[in-house]
KOLMARZA-287927 format. One record per residue (C-alpha): residue in one letter; x, y, z; residue number from 1. Coordinates in pm, 1 decimal, padded with zeros to 6 digits, always signed. Layout:
# KOLMARZA-287927
 type     east    north       up seq
    A        X        Y        Z NUM
...
END
This chain:
# KOLMARZA-287927
 type     east    north       up seq
    X -00688.7 -01464.9 +00458.0   1
    X -00390.4 -01418.1 +00686.3   2
    X -00426.1 -01371.5 +01061.2   3
    X -00141.9 -01191.2 +01236.5   4
    X -00066.2 -01195.0 +01607.2   5
    X +00196.5 -00974.1 +01767.9   6
    X +00351.5 -01046.5 +02106.1   7
    X +00656.4 -00954.8 +02312.3   8
    X +00553.9 -00604.4 +02415.5   9
    X +00592.1 -00473.4 +02767.0  10
    X +00753.5 -00216.3 +02993.6  11
    X +01127.2 -00162.2 +02961.2  12
    X +01373.7 +00101.1 +03080.8  13
    X +01542.3 +00334.3 +02837.6  14
    X +01843.5 +00164.4 +02682.8  15
    X +01683.4 -00177.4 +02710.8  16
    X +01574.9 -00424.8 +02444.4  17
    X +01263.4 -00607.4 +02334.9  18
    X +01193.4 -00858.7 +02062.7  19
    X +00851.5 -00856.5 +01900.1  20
    X +00739.9 -01167.1 +01710.2  21
    X +00459.2 -01147.2 +01456.4  22
    X +00311.1 -01490.3 +01390.6  23
    X +00091.7 -01565.0 +01090.8  24
    X -00177.2 -01826.7 +01055.4  25
    X -00442.2 -01912.3 +00801.4  26
    X -00219.1 -01891.4 +00496.3  27
    X +00151.3 -01911.6 +00436.2  28
    X +00341.6 -01593.6 +00505.2  29
    X +00590.6 -01631.8 +00223.1  30
    X +00407.8 -01445.3 -00058.0  31
    X +00382.0 -01128.0 +00149.2  32
    X +00603.7 -00842.4 +00246.1  33
    X +00572.5 -00764.7 +00616.1  34
    X +00593.8 -00429.0 +00786.3  35
    X +00596.1 -00301.8 +01141.3  36
    X +00416.7 +00020.2 +01223.2  37
    X +00354.4 +00199.4 +01550.9  38
    X +00101.1 +00440.3 +01687.8  39
    X +00142.5 +00660.4 +01992.3  40
    X -00157.1 +00824.6 +02165.8  41
    X -00286.5 +01117.9 +01964.4  42
    X -00055.8 +01046.6 +01671.5  43
    X -00094.2 +00883.7 +01334.1  44
    X +00027.5 +00534.1 +01267.0  45
    X +00385.2 +00552.3 +01140.0  46
    X +00619.4 +00320.5 +00956.0  47
    X +00894.1 +00148.8 +01156.2  48
    X +01045.7 -00128.7 +00943.4  49
    X +00964.2 -00370.1 +00662.8  50
    X +01104.6 -00682.1 +00503.5  51
    X +01054.3 -00817.5 +00154.1  52
    X +00881.1 -01151.8 +00106.7  53
    X +01208.8 -01344.0 +00075.1  54
    X +01386.3 -01145.0 +00344.7  55
    X +01640.6 -01010.8 +00097.1  56
    X +01552.7 -00644.3 +00143.1  57
    X +01482.5 -00450.2 +00460.1  58
    X +01368.5 -00092.9 +00512.3  59
    X +01374.0 +00124.9 +00822.0  60
    X +01246.5 +00457.6 +00941.5  61
    X +01529.9 +00702.1 +01007.8  62
    X +01428.9 +00716.9 +01373.8  63
    X +01507.1 +00347.3 +01430.2  64
    X +01798.0 +00282.0 +01193.7  65
    X +02088.9 +00124.4 +01373.2  66
    X +01870.8 +00029.5 +01671.9  67
    X +01596.6 -00196.4 +01529.3  68
    X +01634.9 -00504.7 +01311.8  69
    X +01358.4 -00679.2 +01119.5  70
    X +01393.0 -01040.7 +01011.0  71
    X +01170.4 -01324.0 +00899.9  72
    X +01158.4 -01700.9 +00922.6  73
    X +00917.7 -01820.7 +00654.7  74
    X +00944.2 -02179.4 +00775.5  75
    X +00798.7 -02065.8 +01108.0  76
    X +00560.5 -01813.6 +00951.3  77
    X +00704.6 -01549.2 +01181.1  78
    X +00860.3 -01205.3 +01144.8  79
    X +01063.9 -01049.6 +01424.3  80
    X +01138.6 -00693.3 +01525.1  81
    X +01445.1 -00673.4 +01747.4  82
    X +01449.8 -00339.9 +01927.0  83
    X +01767.8 -00227.5 +02103.2  84
    X +01870.0 +00096.5 +02273.6  85
    X +01505.7 +00179.9 +02331.6  86
    X +01406.3 +00539.7 +02399.3  87
    X +01096.4 +00685.0 +02567.8  88
    X +00987.4 +00817.1 +02227.4  89
    X +00959.8 +00456.0 +02107.0  90
    X +00658.5 +00412.6 +02334.6  91
    X +00359.8 +00312.8 +02121.0  92
    X +00135.8 +00027.2 +02016.1  93
    X +00326.7 -00176.1 +01759.2  94
    X +00143.4 -00342.9 +01470.8  95
    X +00263.1 -00589.2 +01212.3  96
    X +00107.3 -00598.7 +00869.4  97
    X +00133.7 -00812.6 +00557.2  98
    X +00068.9 -00736.9 +00194.6  99
    X +00177.7 -00777.4 -00164.4 100
    X +00393.7 -00465.7 -00196.5 101
    X +00458.7 -00371.7 -00558.0 102
    X +00730.8 -00107.6 -00530.4 103
    X +00995.7 +00012.6 -00288.6 104
    X +00825.0 +00337.6 -00192.8 105
    X +00508.1 +00150.7 -00097.0 106
    X +00679.2 -00042.6 +00181.9 107
    X +00656.0 +00273.4 +00391.9 108
    X +00282.3 +00327.7 +00351.5 109
    X -00004.9 +00197.5 +00562.4 110
    X -00226.9 +00147.1 +00258.7 111
    X +00007.1 -00104.5 +00096.0 112
    X -00072.6 -00369.8 +00356.3 113
    X -00389.9 -00577.6 +00354.5 114
    X -00364.0 -00771.6 +00680.2 115
    X -00301.7 -00630.2 +01025.9 116
    X -00252.8 -00766.3 +01374.1 117
    X -00418.1 -00631.1 +01686.1 118
    X -00102.1 -00464.9 +01815.5 119
    X +00118.6 -00497.4 +02120.4 120
    X +00200.5 -00219.3 +02366.2 121
    X +00561.5 -00112.5 +02413.5 122
    X +00633.7 +00131.5 +02694.6 123
    X +00982.6 +00271.4 +02751.3 124
    X +01041.9 +00447.8 +03081.2 125
    X +01305.9 +00716.7 +03125.5 126
END
């Protein structure tokens, strides 16, 4: 069992930056791919970014490419989502998730991940 805890959310002005850590406990993080998803009120949970278990490969939603960067430090059992040039439409609860992802297309899907954190709120004001 892997427990995930997100932090770093908050209120920021448009154009600002936030860094969201996702810390794992219970078991080592290294066997798992890790993804970030977000959910705005009244909307479905959507893919934001993901990183392979070794950190070699990263994947991004078109809406965040060039603005967000995902990285991982397996020694610290932590994955980071660096968010720059934030927009009001980035406002959502952000979740990290871990799982054994078997193929590239599955990185983008909620169902590929077995473990989820409780989420952290990100609010971007205009």
